[in-house]
Residue frames as qw, qx, qy, qz and C-alpha x, y, z in Angstrom:
[[0.001, -0.891, -0.454, 0.000, 0.00, 0.00, 0.00],
 [0.446, 0.218, 0.021, 0.867, 1.45, 3.34, -1.03],
 [0.199, -0.880, -0.413, 0.126, 0.59, 6.32, 1.13],
 [0.409, 0.445, -0.052, 0.795, 1.84, 9.87, 0.79],
 [0.334, -0.646, -0.431, 0.534, 2.18, 12.35, 3.57],
 [0.151, 0.975, 0.108, -0.126, 2.22, 16.12, 3.28],
 [0.699, 0.472, -0.109, 0.526, 5.21, 17.46, 1.37],
 [0.458, -0.822, -0.028, 0.337, 7.85, 19.27, 3.37],
 [0.450, 0.860, -0.173, 0.168, 10.49, 21.68, 2.16],
 [0.805, -0.393, 0.135, 0.424, 14.14, 20.73, 2.61],
 [0.342, -0.277, 0.326, 0.837, 16.26, 23.69, 1.52],
 [0.361, 0.367, -0.209, -0.831, 14.80, 24.59, -1.88],
 [0.313, 0.056, -0.880, -0.353, 13.81, 21.06, -2.81],
 [0.702, -0.165, 0.172, -0.671, 10.32, 19.78, -2.11],
 [0.157, 0.208, -0.965, 0.024, 10.32, 16.18, -0.88],
 [0.782, -0.221, -0.149, -0.564, 7.39, 13.75, -0.59],
 [0.291, -0.344, 0.854, -0.261, 7.65, 11.06, 2.08],
 [0.721, 0.059, -0.528, -0.445, 6.53, 7.60, 1.00],
 [0.526, -0.282, 0.724, -0.345, 5.41, 4.82, 3.28],
 [0.656, 0.271, -0.568, -0.416, 5.54, 1.54, 1.43],
 [0.683, -0.240, 0.650, -0.232, 4.72, -2.00, 2.35],
 [0.891, 0.428, -0.028, -0.151, 5.71, -4.92, 0.21],
 [0.891, -0.067, 0.176, 0.413, 8.76, -6.58, -1.21],
 [0.003, 0.926, -0.247, -0.286, 11.84, -4.41, -1.68],
 [0.879, 0.287, 0.135, 0.356, 14.42, -4.95, -4.41],
 [0.295, -0.784, 0.243, 0.488, 17.83, -3.37, -4.89],
 [0.673, 0.731, -0.112, -0.033, 19.31, -2.38, -8.25],
 [0.877, -0.202, 0.127, 0.417, 22.69, -3.97, -8.83],
 [0.520, 0.512, 0.105, 0.676, 23.99, -1.02, -10.88],
 [0.008, 0.632, -0.086, 0.770, 23.00, 2.07, -8.87],
 [0.258, -0.060, -0.778, 0.570, 21.90, 0.56, -5.53],
 [0.389, -0.180, 0.023, -0.903, 18.44, 2.20, -5.50],
 [0.249, 0.158, 0.889, -0.350, 15.62, 0.55, -3.58],
 [0.408, -0.028, -0.490, -0.770, 12.63, -0.39, -5.76],
 [0.420, 0.059, 0.734, -0.530, 9.35, -1.59, -4.26],
 [0.246, 0.275, 0.899, 0.237, 6.74, -3.85, -5.84],
 [0.218, 0.779, 0.461, -0.364, 4.16, -1.02, -5.85],
 [0.066, 0.724, -0.313, -0.611, 6.43, 1.07, -8.10],
 [0.150, -0.155, 0.874, 0.436, 6.94, -1.87, -10.47],
 [0.241, 0.513, 0.823, -0.033, 3.19, -2.48, -10.71],
 [0.169, 0.819, 0.195, -0.513, 2.55, 1.21, -11.45],
 [0.069, 0.620, -0.534, -0.570, 5.00, 1.01, -14.35],
 [0.768, 0.316, -0.320, -0.457, 3.16, -1.90, -15.96],
 [0.942, -0.239, 0.229, -0.062, 4.85, -4.77, -14.10],
 [0.716, 0.588, -0.288, 0.242, 8.11, -4.42, -16.01],
 [0.792, -0.493, -0.024, 0.359, 11.18, -5.50, -14.01],
 [0.509, 0.548, -0.010, 0.664, 13.37, -2.42, -14.34],
 [0.394, -0.344, -0.357, 0.774, 15.06, 0.03, -11.96],
 [0.095, 0.894, 0.438, 0.001, 13.04, 3.22, -11.64],
 [0.252, -0.845, 0.159, 0.444, 16.21, 5.34, -11.40],
 [0.138, -0.572, 0.620, 0.519, 18.69, 4.04, -13.99],
 [0.756, 0.387, -0.189, -0.493, 16.62, 1.55, -16.03],
 [0.110, 0.393, -0.913, -0.001, 18.88, -1.46, -15.33],
 [0.782, -0.092, -0.337, -0.516, 16.99, -4.76, -15.58],
 [0.654, -0.014, -0.710, 0.259, 18.78, -6.78, -12.86],
 [0.423, -0.624, 0.195, -0.627, 17.26, -6.42, -9.38],
 [0.415, 0.073, -0.847, 0.323, 18.13, -8.31, -6.20],
 [0.581, -0.645, -0.389, -0.310, 15.59, -9.08, -3.49],
 [0.012, -0.574, 0.532, -0.623, 16.60, -7.56, -0.16],
 [0.579, -0.225, -0.772, 0.132, 16.62, -10.09, 2.66],
 [0.469, -0.804, -0.122, -0.345, 14.98, -9.17, 5.95],
 [0.138, 0.625, -0.608, 0.470, 17.32, -8.52, 8.88],
 [0.843, -0.378, 0.158, -0.349, 16.06, -11.59, 10.80],
 [0.070, 0.525, -0.846, 0.060, 18.72, -13.98, 12.08],
 [0.898, -0.071, -0.296, -0.317, 17.81, -17.65, 11.75],
 [0.274, -0.568, 0.725, -0.277, 19.07, -19.72, 14.65],
 [0.870, 0.082, -0.446, -0.195, 19.65, -23.46, 14.28],
 [0.644, -0.611, 0.426, -0.174, 20.51, -25.62, 17.28],
 [0.380, 0.516, -0.766, -0.051, 23.61, -27.80, 16.81],
 [0.940, -0.235, -0.089, -0.231, 23.38, -31.50, 17.70]]
């Protein structure tokens, strides 16, 4: 779900805050974070929204999996 808050002014640049939920991907060329909502808005094409590179890597969650040794 993509929600926008009120824009705030940072210096002379106007910035919109985005709250996104969903799967996050990282572009291997420029390192930008791309979310599934952005990909769906662009027609479902797998492409970085910043540089246009077509190789994205799924970002793993920061959860540590613990396995008990025997």
